[in-house]
N, C-alpha and C positions, 0 to 999 in steps of 0.2 A: 260473835263478831271477832273476838280475839283469835279464835281458831282460824277464821277466814284470813285474818291478817297474817297469821303464822304461815299459812299455806300459799300466800301471795308470792308469785315469782317475780324476779326483776323484769322491768319493762322490756328489755332487749330480748329476754327469753320468750316472753309471751308473743312479741311481734315476730320473732324468728319462727316460732311454731305455727302461728297464724299464716305467715307468708309461705311457709313450706306446704301447709295443707292447701292453701289457695292455689299454689303453683301446680301441685299434683292434680287437683280437681280440674284446673284449666287444661292441663295436658291430657288427662285421661278421659274427661267427660265433656267439657265445653267445646274444645277444638274439634274432636270427632263429630259432635253433634252439628256444629256449624258447617263442617266439611260436608256432611250428609245433606244438610239443607241447601248448601250451595250447589252440590251436584244435582239435587232434585229440581231446583228452580233455575239452574244456570242456563237452560235452553229456552227459558220463557215460560210464562204461566200457561199459555195455550198447550205447549208440549206436555207440561205436568198434568194438566187437566185431562188431556187425551189419554195419558198413561193410566191415571187412576180411574177414569171412567170406562176403561176397556173391560170387556165382558168378563174375562177370567179374573181380573183384579177385583171387580165388584163381587163376583161369586166367592172369592177368597175372603174378602172383608165380611160378607154376610155369614160365612161359615165360622169365622173367628168370633164374631159377635154372638152367634147362636150358641157356640160352645161355651163362651163365657156366661151367657144368660142361663145355661143349664147348670154349669159347674158351680158358679158362685152361690146361688141359693141352696144347693145341696150341701156344699161345704159349710155354709153359714149355719144351717139347721143342725147338721151332724156335729159341727164344731161346738155349738152351744151346749148340746146335750152331753157330748163327750166331756167337755170341761166341767159341766155341772156334776156329772157322775164322779169324775176324778177328784174334785175338790170337796164334795159333800158326803162321800161314802167311802168306807174302808172295805175292801174285798180282796179275796185271793186273786193274784195275777195283776194287781194294779200296776206294779213296776213294769211288768212285761207289756201291758197295754201302753204305758207311757213310751216305752222303747219302740213299739210298733208305730206309734204316732210320729216319732222322729225318723222312721225308716226312710221316707221319701227324701229327707235332707241328706241322708248318708249314701243312698243308692243313686248311681248315675241314671239320668232319665232314659238313656239308651237301653240300659239293662231293664228298666221298668217296661219299656216297649217290647223288648224281647220276651219278658215274662208273659205279657199279654198275648204275644204270638204263640207261645207254648200252650197257653190255655185255649185260645179261640181260633186257632188255625183250622180251617175246614178239612185239611188233608192229614195233618199229623198232630193236632192239638189234643189235649186231654179231654176236652169237651166236644170233640168233632162229631161223635155219634148223636148227641143231643142237637147240635147245630144243624146237622144234615137232616135229621128226622123232622125238625120243625121249620126247615128252610130259613134259618136265622143267619144273617150276615153281620158280623161284628167287625172283623178286620177289613181294611180298605173301604171303610164306610164311616158315616158320622158316629155311630155308637162306639167304635174303636177309638176315635179321636177324643170323644167325651170321656171314656174310661181312662185313657192315658193322661188326660189333663186333670181328671179327678185325683188320680194317684199322686201326681207331683205337687198339687196345690192343697191337698188336704190339711197339712199341718199349720197353715198360716193362720186360720181363724182360731183353732183350738189353742195354739201356742200364744196367741195374744190374750186369750181369756183366762187361762189357768193362773198366771201370776196375779192378775187383777182380782179374780174371785177368791184366791187364797188370802190376799191382803184384806179384802173386805170382810171375810168371815161369814158366818151364817146367823149372826145374832138377829138381824132384821127379819130373816126368813123364819126363824124360830118364833119370833114375836108374832108374826102374821099367823103362823099355824096355831099358836096358843089362843089367838083371838077368833079362831074358827075358820080360817081360810083353808080351802083345799089346796092340793098340790099345784093345780093349774092356775088358780087365782094367785097363789103365792108367787109363781113363776112370772106371770104377766104383770102383776102389780108391784112386785118388789125386786125380783132377780133381774129381769130384763131391763127395767129402767136404770138399774145400777151399773149395768155392763154395756149400755148401748153405744158409748163412744169407743170403748175398746173393740166392740163388735164391728162398728163401722170401719175402724182402722184395719182390722183383720180382713174384712171384706174388700177393702181398697187394695191391700197387698195381694190378696187372692186374685182379684180382677186383673191386676197388672201382670201377674205371672201367667194367668190363664190365656191372656191375649198374646203374650210373647213366647209361649212354650214352643220349643223346636225339637229337642232330642227325642223325647218319647213319642211325639206325634209323627215324626218323620218315619219311624219304624212301622207304625200301624196304619198309616194313611194310604200308602201306595203312590202318593204324589201325582194323582190324576188331575190334570189341569181342568179347572172349572167344576170339579166335583168333590175331591177330597183334599184339596190344597188349602190350608189356612194361610193367613197373610204372611206369616214368617216363612213358611215353606215356599210360597209363591215368589217371595223376594229371591230366595236361593235359585229357584228355577229360572227366573228372568235373568239373573246375573250370570248364570252358567250358559245360557243360550247364546248362540252366535247371531250375528246380524245386527249389532248395535243396540241390544236390549238393555245395556247398562243404565241408560237414562230412565227406562221404565222401572228397572229394579230400584233405583234410588227414589223414584217417585212413590213406589209402593212402600218402600222403607220409611219414607216421610210420613205416611199414614200411621205406621206403628209408632213412630216418634211422637206424632201428634196425640195418639191415645195415651202414651206415656206422660206427655206434658199435662194432659187433662187430669190424669191420676195425680201428678205432682201438685197441681193447683188445688185439687180437692184435699190432698194431704196437708198442704200448708194452711188451708182454710180451717181444717179440723184442729190443727195444732194451735192456730191463732185464737180460735174461738173457745176451744176446750182443752187448752194445754195442760191444765192440772189433772184432768181425768186421764188424758193420754199418758202423762208422765207416770201416773200410778200404774198403768198397765205395763210400762216398760221397766219399772224400778227393779223388778226381780228377774228380768230377762238376762 
């Protein structure tokens, strides 16, 4: 308590910092969001509904949700086992693996998309012979979009779990093994329940990034309306089109904003209900 009193700042300093943070958030986050919603609904609810119910917008929304539905479970499973391996075992190349996990944070998503083009292009890619021999289409199709999104979202789950699992240690797992539990029983009865809230938080972040990814996807998708356009790409196409499509672009963007708000609500619910567990997962981040 004495240490907390020693660190207590004067009231005017605290209110100044709080006011500055609130002003920045208002200017950078809240006002642009309200401007977007105002542009989306400014012409009336009927106009907004016609824009979001348009065939290409619905197709883009379906592709966005399909991509997230594939990417998030894959990243969740891979992230859990990667975090388990990195926190429970010592092996040669462990530091290199940790660096590779962080690579999507360091590399521009556009560069990631170009790397996929170099690999999977049917005309000049490294794997062109295999792709052409088996008539496989990766680029400018759903598989390419999924691969690009997988690359940029992979670190979110594993990076949420590593500090949490390091802090928890392996004592409970060792106790379970000493009582005769096999590896899978130990994982599902001990490890998974201990990390479930950190895992949910990582899944939440992964979902938000997967639905909003733009840079890597735009390189590999081909931007084909109604076919390979995700919702974020569809917003760009509508905004750039002539003929008064700006209102439709803002309407489509409001769908993305709505998905983000749903993610935020779930995040706040998790932090409210399980704040202590989530705080542990962030303490070493």
